C-alpha positions as CSV (number, residue, x, y, z in Angstrom):
1,X,114.4,123.9,110.4
2,X,111.8,122.7,107.8
3,X,108.0,123.1,108.2
4,X,107.6,119.4,108.3
5,X,109.9,119.4,111.6
6,X,108.0,122.3,112.8
7,X,104.6,120.2,112.8
8,X,106.1,117.5,114.6
9,X,105.0,116.9,118.2
10,X,107.4,114.3,118.9
11,X,111.3,114.9,118.5
12,X,112.8,112.1,116.2
13,X,116.2,110.6,117.2
14,X,118.4,108.6,114.5
15,X,117.9,105.2,115.0
16,X,119.2,102.1,112.6
17,X,117.8,99.0,113.0
18,X,116.6,95.9,110.5
19,X,113.0,95.4,110.7
20,X,110.7,92.6,109.3
21,X,107.3,93.7,109.1
22,X,103.7,92.4,107.7
23,X,101.7,94.6,105.5
24,X,98.1,94.1,106.2
25,X,96.0,94.8,103.1
26,X,92.1,94.7,102.2
27,X,92.4,96.2,98.9
28,X,91.4,92.9,97.4
29,X,88.6,90.6,98.3
30,X,90.8,88.4,100.3
31,X,92.3,89.9,103.3
32,X,96.1,89.6,102.5
33,X,99.2,89.7,104.7
34,X,102.2,90.6,103.0
35,X,105.9,89.9,104.7
36,X,108.6,92.3,103.7
37,X,111.6,94.0,105.3
38,X,113.5,97.2,105.5
39,X,115.5,99.5,108.0
40,X,114.4,101.7,110.9
41,X,116.2,105.0,110.2
42,X,114.7,107.4,113.0
43,X,112.1,106.9,115.8
44,X,110.2,109.0,118.3
45,X,107.9,108.0,121.0
46,X,104.9,108.3,118.3
47,X,106.2,106.6,115.3
48,X,109.2,105.4,113.3
49,X,110.8,106.3,110.0
50,X,111.8,103.4,107.6
51,X,113.5,102.7,104.4
52,X,112.4,99.5,102.4
53,X,111.8,98.2,98.8
54,X,108.5,97.6,99.2
55,X,106.0,100.2,98.0
56,X,104.3,101.5,101.1
57,X,101.1,104.0,100.6
58,X,99.6,106.3,103.1
59,X,97.0,104.3,104.7
60,X,98.4,101.1,105.1
61,X,99.0,99.1,108.3
62,X,102.2,97.5,109.3
63,X,102.7,95.1,112.1
64,X,106.2,93.6,113.6
65,X,107.4,91.9,116.6
66,X,109.3,93.8,118.9
67,X,113.2,92.5,118.9
68,X,113.7,93.5,122.8
69,X,110.3,92.1,124.1
70,X,109.4,88.4,123.0
71,X,105.6,88.5,122.7
72,X,105.1,92.3,122.0
73,X,103.8,93.4,118.8
74,X,103.8,96.8,117.4
75,X,101.1,98.4,114.7
76,X,101.5,101.3,112.9
77,X,99.7,103.5,110.2
78,X,101.6,104.9,107.2
79,X,101.2,108.5,107.2
80,X,103.4,109.1,104.2
81,X,105.4,107.6,102.0
82,X,107.9,108.8,98.9
83,X,110.0,107.1,96.6
84,X,114.1,107.5,97.4
85,X,116.9,106.2,95.1
86,X,114.9,103.2,94.0
87,X,113.4,102.5,97.5
88,X,110.6,103.8,99.9
89,X,110.9,106.2,102.7
90,X,107.7,106.2,104.7
91,X,106.7,108.0,108.2
92,X,104.7,105.6,110.3
93,X,102.5,106.4,113.5
94,X,101.9,104.0,116.0
95,X,98.6,103.1,116.6
């Protein structure tokens, strides 16, 4: 077990599902909502791991609709992100 897994309080399980999300960005004078997509690769009760072509950065906030519960919105904070095979692998924590 690596040190990152030892620090986790919630067990991650493999989970594969497409995701359509919005990146909420306030880095410019005008507030922006950028649409993108990716794949959820694992999940826990506290967050998810995703793969995407969008260059996510720690501190960004994402929102997306729940595929299983109409009207339910998920919001998560990007805790970490790294480039992986010309894509981005990121860990998100629900907020």
